[in-house]
C-alpha positions as CSV (number, residue, x, y, z in Angstrom):
1,X,3.8,120.2,12.7
2,X,6.7,118.7,13.8
3,X,9.9,120.3,11.6
4,X,13.4,118.4,12.4
5,X,15.5,121.0,13.3
6,X,19.0,119.3,11.5
7,X,19.0,116.7,8.5
8,X,18.5,113.3,9.8
9,X,20.8,112.1,6.9
10,X,22.5,108.2,6.8
11,X,25.7,110.0,6.0
12,X,25.9,112.3,9.1
13,X,24.6,109.7,11.0
14,X,27.6,107.4,10.2
15,X,30.3,109.5,10.7
16,X,29.0,110.3,14.1
17,X,28.6,106.5,14.7
18,X,30.6,104.3,12.5
19,X,29.4,101.4,13.6
20,X,25.8,102.2,11.8
21,X,23.8,101.4,15.4
22,X,23.2,102.9,18.9
23,X,22.8,101.2,22.1
24,X,20.4,102.6,24.5
25,X,22.9,105.0,26.0
26,X,23.9,106.7,22.1
27,X,20.2,106.4,21.2
28,X,19.5,108.9,24.0
29,X,22.7,110.9,23.3
30,X,21.5,111.1,19.4
31,X,18.1,112.3,20.5
32,X,19.2,115.0,21.9
33,X,21.4,116.3,19.1
34,X,18.5,116.2,16.8
35,X,16.8,118.7,19.6
36,X,13.4,117.1,19.4
37,X,10.6,118.2,21.5
38,X,10.7,117.1,24.9
39,X,7.5,114.9,24.8
40,X,8.8,113.4,21.5
41,X,12.2,112.6,22.9
42,X,10.7,110.8,26.0
43,X,8.1,108.9,23.9
44,X,11.5,107.6,21.8
45,X,13.6,106.9,25.1
46,X,10.8,105.2,26.4
47,X,9.8,102.8,23.6
48,X,13.8,101.9,22.8
49,X,12.8,98.2,23.0
50,X,9.8,98.6,20.5
51,X,11.9,100.5,18.4
52,X,14.5,97.5,18.4
53,X,12.4,95.8,15.7
54,X,15.3,92.9,15.2
55,X,15.7,92.7,19.1
56,X,19.4,92.9,19.2
57,X,19.8,96.2,21.8
58,X,20.3,98.1,19.2
59,X,18.9,100.3,17.0
60,X,20.1,101.0,13.3
61,X,19.5,104.2,10.8
62,X,16.3,102.9,9.9
63,X,14.8,101.9,12.9
64,X,16.0,105.5,14.0
65,X,14.4,107.0,10.7
66,X,10.8,105.2,11.5
67,X,10.9,105.5,15.3
68,X,11.2,109.5,14.5
69,X,8.6,109.6,11.9
70,X,6.2,107.8,13.9
71,X,6.5,109.3,17.1
72,X,6.4,112.9,15.6
73,X,3.3,112.2,13.8
74,X,4.5,114.4,10.7
75,X,1.9,116.2,8.9
76,X,4.2,117.7,6.1
77,X,4.5,115.0,3.0
78,X,7.7,116.7,2.1
79,X,9.4,116.3,5.6
80,X,8.2,112.4,5.9
81,X,9.2,111.7,1.9
82,X,12.9,113.3,2.5
83,X,13.0,110.7,5.3
84,X,11.9,107.9,3.4
85,X,14.1,109.2,0.7
86,X,17.3,109.3,2.6
87,X,16.2,105.6,4.7
88,X,16.4,104.1,1.1
89,X,19.7,106.2,-0.4
90,X,22.2,103.9,1.0
91,X,25.0,105.2,-1.1
92,X,24.0,108.7,0.1
93,X,24.2,110.3,-3.4
94,X,20.7,111.4,-3.3
95,X,19.5,109.0,-6.0
96,X,18.1,106.0,-5.5
97,X,19.2,103.4,-8.1
98,X,17.7,99.8,-8.8
99,X,19.3,98.0,-6.0
100,X,18.5,100.3,-3.3
101,X,14.9,99.8,-4.6
102,X,15.1,96.6,-4.8
103,X,16.4,96.0,-1.3
104,X,13.7,99.2,0.1
105,X,11.1,96.9,-1.6
106,X,11.8,93.4,-0.4
107,X,12.4,95.1,3.1
108,X,9.0,96.2,2.9
């Protein structure tokens, strides 16, 4: 079972990376901050270009969360739901409003 040792929250991410994106170098640094196990971290770093869905050589917060979920093969439903919730809670207020829900459903 994989558990994040720290909370992966949009607000924390944007405080550390105000641009809202990571290039390959900062992506590796962020993976180290998360204290992911070596296998997951190696998988993410090796697959940077696959994770970069937009193909702009940058990883945004949503791409990061999706990559962590896929790489870790999370078993814990509560953790998975928490990550999905944080992805959709664009205002970081602990609630998903109608506009955020529409944005999430449109992206799907």
